[in-house]
SEPA-488625 format. One line per 4 residues: for each residue x, y, z of C-alpha. Coordinates in Angstrom, 2 decimals. Example, Ala and Ser with C-alpha at 12.3 -4.5 7.8 and 13.67 -1.06 7.14 Angstrom:
2
12.30:-4.50:7.80; 13.67:-1.06:7.14
***
This chain:
297
82.36:118.31:90.65; 80.00:118.31:93.63; 81.18:120.17:96.70; 79.17:120.78:99.86
79.78:123.86:101.99; 79.00:122.97:105.60; 77.49:125.99:107.32; 74.76:126.66:109.88
73.85:130.10:108.49; 73.42:130.14:104.68; 73.37:133.96:104.75; 76.85:134.06:106.26
79.06:136.39:104.17; 81.92:133.91:103.82; 79.59:131.04:102.90; 77.95:133.14:100.19
81.36:134.21:98.86; 82.54:130.58:98.80; 79.43:129.56:96.89; 80.05:132.30:94.30
83.75:131.46:93.96; 83.12:127.73:93.50; 80.34:128.41:90.99; 82.60:130.78:89.04
84.97:127.85:88.48; 82.19:125.61:87.21; 81.86:123.49:90.33; 78.46:122.36:91.63
78.48:123.82:95.13; 75.67:123.89:97.67; 75.08:124.38:101.40; 74.64:121.67:104.00
73.71:122.14:107.66; 75.19:119.36:109.80; 72.28:119.65:112.25; 70.63:117.12:109.92
73.58:114.72:109.86; 72.90:110.97:110.07; 75.10:107.88:109.86; 74.29:104.19:109.70
76.36:101.04:110.16; 75.12:97.68:108.91; 76.35:95.72:105.90; 78.27:98.91:105.14
78.41:102.49:106.32; 76.18:105.35:105.23; 76.50:109.10:105.80; 73.62:111.38:104.90
72.63:114.98:105.51; 69.33:116.56:104.45; 68.80:113.84:101.86; 72.33:114.12:100.42
74.52:111.00:100.30; 77.82:112.39:101.54; 79.74:109.49:100.02; 78.80:110.81:96.56
80.52:114.15:97.17; 83.85:115.03:95.61; 84.76:117.50:98.33; 83.39:119.04:101.49
84.37:122.54:102.65; 83.81:123.27:106.34; 82.82:126.87:107.04; 80.86:126.20:110.23
80.20:122.79:111.77; 77.61:124.13:114.18; 77.37:122.86:117.72; 74.91:121.72:120.36
77.05:119.85:122.84; 80.20:117.78:123.28; 78.64:114.55:121.96; 77.26:116.31:118.91
80.62:117.89:118.06; 82.41:114.56:118.51; 79.96:112.89:116.08; 80.48:115.60:113.47
84.26:115.37:113.69; 84.14:111.58:113.46; 81.99:111.88:110.34; 84.50:114.23:108.73
87.26:111.76:109.58; 85.30:108.88:108.04; 84.61:110.83:104.84; 88.28:111.70:104.50
89.27:108.07:104.99; 86.87:107.11:102.20; 88.66:109.41:99.76; 86.52:112.54:99.94
88.49:115.78:100.16; 87.65:117.54:103.44; 88.82:121.14:103.76; 90.12:121.98:106.22
91.23:118.45:107.11; 89.37:117.26:110.23; 92.64:116.90:112.14; 93.46:120.54:111.46
89.97:121.76:112.40; 90.17:119.81:115.66; 93.66:121.11:116.43; 92.63:124.71:115.72
89.39:124.40:117.68; 91.19:123.09:120.77; 93.27:125.99:122.09; 95.52:123.70:124.14
96.25:121.60:121.03; 96.99:124.80:119.09; 99.35:126.06:121.79; 101.22:122.74:121.79
101.49:122.69:117.98; 102.81:126.26:117.89; 105.38:125.57:120.62; 106.56:122.35:118.97
106.98:124.20:115.64; 109.02:126.95:117.28; 106.38:129.63:116.74; 106.38:132.40:119.37
103.23:132.25:121.50; 102.33:133.76:124.91; 102.93:131.72:128.05; 99.98:129.41:128.56
98.76:127.23:131.41; 95.91:124.71:131.42; 94.74:122.89:134.52; 91.84:121.10:136.15
92.97:122.32:139.58; 91.95:125.62:141.15; 95.12:125.66:143.28; 97.32:125.25:140.20
95.31:127.91:138.36; 95.76:130.28:141.29; 99.53:129.71:141.19; 99.61:130.38:137.44
97.64:133.61:137.82; 100.04:134.72:140.55; 102.93:134.03:138.18; 101.31:135.80:135.21
99.98:138.72:137.31; 97.31:139.20:134.62; 95.92:136.41:132.47; 93.22:135.87:129.88
90.86:132.95:130.47; 89.49:131.48:127.24; 87.10:128.57:126.70; 89.07:125.62:125.38
86.66:125.39:122.45; 85.54:129.01:122.31; 84.77:131.10:119.24; 84.02:134.70:118.22
85.62:136.04:121.38; 82.84:134.73:123.60; 83.36:134.04:127.32; 86.86:135.54:127.33
87.72:136.98:130.74; 90.64:139.09:131.99; 91.81:138.04:135.46; 94.22:139.83:137.78
96.17:138.34:140.67; 95.23:139.54:144.16; 91.71:140.62:143.24; 89.21:138.66:145.35
86.45:138.91:142.75; 88.82:137.59:140.07; 89.92:134.68:142.26; 86.27:133.81:142.85
85.68:133.93:139.10; 88.76:131.77:138.54; 87.35:129.14:140.91; 83.94:129.37:139.25
85.41:128.75:135.79; 87.34:125.70:136.96; 84.31:124.25:138.71; 81.90:125.02:135.87
84.08:123.98:132.92; 86.19:121.32:134.62; 89.38:123.11:133.61; 90.75:126.53:132.77
92.93:127.73:129.89; 95.02:130.75:130.89; 97.19:132.83:128.60; 99.49:135.57:129.83
97.92:138.99:129.22; 99.92:141.32:126.99; 98.82:144.95:127.29; 98.74:146.89:124.02
98.08:150.55:123.26; 95.87:150.77:121.33; 94.29:147.37:122.17; 94.47:145.43:118.92
95.66:142.24:117.31; 96.52:141.17:113.78; 94.54:138.66:111.72; 96.54:137.22:108.81
94.66:135.10:106.28; 96.65:132.15:104.95; 95.65:129.91:102.02; 97.91:127.16:100.69
100.85:128.45:102.68; 100.55:131.98:101.32; 99.50:135.08:103.28; 96.85:136.82:101.19
96.64:139.83:103.46; 96.40:140.96:107.05; 94.23:143.32:109.06; 94.45:145.00:112.41
91.45:144.22:114.61; 91.08:147.24:116.86; 89.04:146.95:120.07; 86.11:149.35:120.62
86.82:152.38:122.85; 87.25:151.39:126.49; 87.54:147.67:125.71; 90.43:145.26:125.14
88.80:142.42:123.15; 89.29:143.13:119.45; 87.30:140.34:117.73; 85.18:141.73:114.90
82.24:139.71:116.24; 82.58:141.69:119.48; 82.58:145.10:117.84; 86.22:145.33:116.78
87.16:147.49:113.78; 89.16:146.17:110.81; 92.00:148.22:109.34; 94.69:147.40:106.79
97.90:145.93:108.21; 101.13:145.99:106.15; 102.82:142.65:105.53; 106.26:142.39:107.07
108.73:139.56:106.59; 108.21:138.54:110.22; 104.42:138.54:109.90; 104.48:136.40:106.76
106.98:133.96:108.25; 105.15:133.47:111.56; 101.66:133.28:110.00; 102.66:130.66:107.43
104.60:128.68:110.02; 101.58:128.70:112.36; 99.25:127.54:109.57; 101.64:124.71:108.74
101.96:123.70:112.40; 98.18:123.29:112.70; 97.89:121.65:109.27; 95.32:123.92:107.63
94.64:124.58:103.95; 93.14:127.94:104.88; 93.04:129.73:108.20; 93.15:132.99:110.09
96.25:133.44:112.24; 95.91:135.89:115.14; 99.04:137.64:116.38; 99.98:140.21:119.01
102.67:142.87:118.74; 105.01:142.46:121.72; 108.34:143.95:122.73; 109.97:140.68:121.65
108.23:140.62:118.25; 105.01:139.11:116.94; 103.42:136.35:119.02; 100.73:133.98:117.70
97.77:133.65:120.06; 95.36:131.55:117.98; 94.81:129.82:114.65; 91.22:129.86:113.40
90.41:126.86:111.20; 87.01:128.17:110.07; 87.65:131.93:109.71; 85.43:134.62:108.24
86.70:136.36:105.12; 84.46:139.40:105.54; 86.84:141.59:107.55; 89.77:141.28:105.17
87.48:141.89:102.19; 86.06:145.06:103.71; 89.48:146.39:104.74; 91.58:145.32:101.75
89.17:144.29:99.00; 90.73:140.80:99.04; 88.28:137.92:98.52; 90.11:134.96:100.08
87.39:132.55:98.93; 88.74:132.83:95.37; 92.05:131.32:96.51; 90.21:128.61:98.45
88.16:127.75:95.37; 91.34:127.68:93.27; 92.87:125.20:95.73; 89.84:122.90:95.47
89.73:123.25:91.68; 93.44:122.48:91.31; 93.82:119.74:93.92; 90.41:118.04:93.88
88.91:118.71:90.45; 91.76:118.80:87.91; 93.63:115.92:89.57; 90.50:113.79:89.46
89.89:114.23:85.75
***
C-alpha cells in the first residue's frame, strides 16, 4: 500500500512518527510537499506532486498542507476533494480539515452538535465588533485561519489602544473573529487527542509565566491531564461534529464545566508523547491499515 504523508517540514516530529508507524505495519509511506503540486485538465484529469502521480496512491495523510496565500490554499483543498472523489482515502477528509481550519465553521459545528463553546462573534463591521467587545468586556481575537497560536490578541472594552487595534484588524483582515475571554488561574487549556472516536490521552498546556497563551508552539508547557467522563464525552463529540478521523480538541475549564474552544485537524503528537509516552501515530496508522489496506485486499 502506498501512502503519502503531506508535510512541509520532513523533520517535523509528528511526520517522522507517522512514517515510522506506517512502515512498522508494512505500508510504503513517504513524504510529499504540496508546494510542488500540479493539476491538469484535458482529455482527463491529472494530479502530480514532485513527480508522483497522486491518482496511483492508496491513501494520503495530511499532516501539514503548507500555505502561501488564499488562492494556493483553495487549490490544495480542491485537489484533496478531487482525490477523495476518485476513491483515494484522504485523512483527515478534506471537509473536516476545512471545517477545523475555519474557526467560524468549527464554532458553528460545535454549537449545532450541542457542544459547549465560548460565546463567539464574527463580523466584517467595526461598529458590530465594537458592540460585541462591549458585551464581552474582554475578548480574544483570532485569525479565522490561524495556527500555532499566532496573531492571537486579547482585547478589552474601553481601552482606546484596544479599540484602535480592533479597527485595524477589521480593516486589515476584512473581518474579525472574537471569542469571549475566560480567565483561568493558572492560565492553561486542555488538549485531548482523539483518533477514531477514542480519546487516547489529554494534556494540560500551561502558559509561560506572565503570559496567557498556552500553545506549545508559543512556549507553553505540557503536563499530564487525567481523563474525566466529561472530558472524554465532549472531546469525542467535538471530533465527531467536525468530522475528523484524528484531531486535537482544545478545551477550557470554566465554572460551568469544560468548554471546547478549537478542534485542530492537523495536530502535533509531540506534546502528548512527551507528557504521557503515548504515540498517537500508531493509532492513526492502525486506522489506515484497517480501513484502507485490509478492506482493499
